C-alpha positions as CSV (number, residue, x, y, z in Angstrom):
1,X,253.8,274.3,147.7
2,X,254.3,271.6,144.9
3,X,252.7,268.2,145.2
4,X,255.1,265.3,145.1
5,X,255.3,263.4,141.8
6,X,253.6,260.3,143.2
7,X,250.7,262.4,144.7
8,X,250.2,264.4,141.5
9,X,250.2,261.4,139.1
10,X,248.7,258.7,141.3
11,X,247.0,260.4,144.1
12,X,249.3,258.6,146.5
13,X,251.4,259.8,149.4
14,X,254.5,258.2,150.8
15,X,252.7,255.9,153.3
16,X,250.3,254.7,150.6
17,X,253.2,254.0,148.2
18,X,255.1,252.0,150.9
19,X,252.0,249.9,151.6
20,X,251.5,249.2,147.9
21,X,255.1,248.3,147.2
22,X,255.2,246.0,150.3
23,X,251.9,244.1,149.8
24,X,251.1,244.3,146.1
25,X,253.7,241.6,145.1
26,X,252.2,239.2,147.7
27,X,248.7,239.7,146.4
28,X,249.8,239.5,142.8
29,X,251.6,236.2,143.4
30,X,248.6,234.8,145.3
31,X,246.0,235.7,142.8
32,X,247.8,235.9,139.4
33,X,250.0,232.9,139.7
34,X,247.9,230.6,141.9
35,X,244.8,229.8,139.9
36,X,243.9,226.0,140.4
37,X,240.4,224.9,139.7
38,X,238.6,221.6,139.1
39,X,238.0,221.5,135.3
40,X,236.7,217.9,135.1
41,X,235.7,215.2,137.5
42,X,233.9,211.8,137.6
43,X,233.0,209.5,140.5
44,X,233.4,210.3,144.1
45,X,235.9,213.1,144.6
46,X,236.3,215.1,147.9
47,X,238.1,218.3,148.7
48,X,239.6,219.3,152.0
49,X,239.2,223.1,152.5
50,X,239.0,225.1,155.7
51,X,239.6,222.0,157.9
52,X,236.5,220.2,156.3
53,X,236.0,217.5,153.8
54,X,233.2,218.0,151.3
55,X,232.1,216.8,147.8
56,X,234.1,218.4,145.0
57,X,232.3,220.3,142.3
58,X,233.2,221.5,138.8
59,X,234.9,224.9,138.9
60,X,235.9,224.6,142.6
61,X,238.9,226.8,143.2
62,X,241.7,225.2,145.2
63,X,244.3,227.0,147.4
64,X,247.5,226.2,149.3
65,X,247.1,223.5,151.9
66,X,243.9,222.2,150.2
67,X,243.7,218.5,149.6
68,X,241.8,216.5,146.9
69,X,240.9,212.8,147.4
70,X,239.5,210.4,144.8
71,X,237.8,207.1,145.4
72,X,237.8,203.9,143.3
73,X,236.6,204.5,139.7
74,X,237.0,208.2,140.3
75,X,239.2,210.9,138.9
76,X,239.7,214.7,138.6
77,X,241.4,217.1,136.3
78,X,243.0,220.2,137.8
79,X,243.6,223.2,135.6
80,X,246.5,225.4,136.8
81,X,246.8,229.0,135.6
82,X,244.7,228.1,132.5
83,X,247.5,226.2,130.8
84,X,248.8,223.3,132.9
85,X,246.9,220.2,133.9
86,X,247.2,217.7,136.6
87,X,245.1,214.5,136.5
88,X,244.5,212.8,139.8
89,X,244.0,209.1,139.4
90,X,241.5,206.9,141.3
91,X,242.3,206.1,145.0
92,X,244.6,209.0,145.3
93,X,245.2,211.9,147.7
94,X,247.0,215.1,146.7
95,X,247.8,218.2,148.9
96,X,248.5,221.6,147.3
97,X,251.6,222.4,149.3
98,X,252.5,225.7,147.6
99,X,251.4,227.8,144.7
100,X,253.0,230.5,142.7
101,X,256.0,230.6,140.4
102,X,257.4,227.5,142.3
103,X,254.3,225.4,142.9
104,X,254.5,222.1,144.8
105,X,251.9,219.3,145.0
106,X,252.4,216.5,147.5
107,X,251.2,213.2,146.3
108,X,250.2,211.4,149.5
109,X,248.6,208.4,148.0
110,X,248.0,207.0,144.5
111,X,249.1,208.4,141.1
112,X,249.0,211.7,139.1
113,X,249.7,212.7,135.6
114,X,250.9,216.2,134.9
115,X,251.2,218.3,131.7
116,X,253.0,221.5,132.7
117,X,253.3,224.7,130.7
118,X,255.0,227.4,132.9
119,X,256.0,231.0,132.5
120,X,259.7,231.6,132.1
121,X,261.5,230.9,135.4
122,X,258.6,228.9,136.8
123,X,258.9,225.5,138.4
124,X,256.4,222.7,139.3
125,X,257.2,219.9,141.7
126,X,255.4,216.7,142.7
127,X,256.7,215.3,146.0
128,X,255.8,211.8,146.9
129,X,256.8,209.8,150.0
130,X,259.5,208.1,148.0
131,X,260.6,210.7,145.4
132,X,260.6,214.2,144.2
133,X,259.9,215.3,140.5
134,X,260.6,218.8,139.5
135,X,259.9,220.2,136.0
136,X,259.9,223.4,134.1
137,X,257.5,222.4,131.3
138,X,256.8,218.7,130.5
139,X,254.4,215.8,130.8
140,X,254.9,212.9,133.2
141,X,253.2,210.4,135.5
142,X,254.3,209.9,139.1
143,X,253.1,207.5,141.8
144,X,253.3,207.4,145.6
145,X,255.7,204.4,145.3
146,X,258.3,206.5,143.6
147,X,257.6,205.4,140.0
148,X,258.1,208.0,137.3
149,X,257.3,207.8,133.6
150,X,258.4,210.8,131.5
151,X,256.1,211.3,128.5
152,X,257.5,214.6,127.1
153,X,260.5,216.8,128.1
154,X,262.8,216.2,131.1
155,X,261.9,215.6,134.7
156,X,264.5,216.2,137.5
157,X,264.0,213.1,139.8
158,X,265.4,212.2,143.2
159,X,264.7,210.9,146.7
160,X,261.6,212.2,148.5
161,X,263.6,213.3,151.5
162,X,265.6,215.6,149.4
163,X,268.9,213.7,150.0
164,X,271.1,212.9,147.2
165,X,271.3,214.4,143.8
166,X,268.5,214.9,141.2
167,X,268.8,213.0,138.0
168,X,267.3,214.2,134.7
169,X,264.9,211.7,133.2
170,X,264.1,212.2,129.6
171,X,261.0,211.4,127.5
172,X,260.4,207.7,127.1
173,X,262.0,206.5,130.3
174,X,260.3,204.8,133.2
175,X,261.7,204.1,136.7
């Protein structure tokens, strides 16, 4: 009796192959495309993880649904996938709503600056109570009051509730 091709080359049988093909993409997207860590911080910065607020530390890894909060005269730099950066300004609160090829950060209070370098097809969004800013590789500043300043590239900008159309805001423009 001949062994199946999968079993001969990979030592896998049909059930193992099914499990790998079903769950491997999930794990790859979680671990390969969701690396967010604190690369710099100053002042009083807190992280909400596992339903608990604690002091943030250099190198802290952040996941979906985690929050980061800065006090006055404080700030933090987040490094995303080793290439993109988000700077959280003083007196700000940000929630990491989703991570992966279409990451979304919710700016609950304050201001952030982002410099985004994504893989092809990737998307990064900052959602505020007043607006939504979606980019595919650019640098911009967004505030919780709906202000946007595009520093480099183009930002798709619209209402925070998702109603209406998105407008492309080019470098050098401020709303």
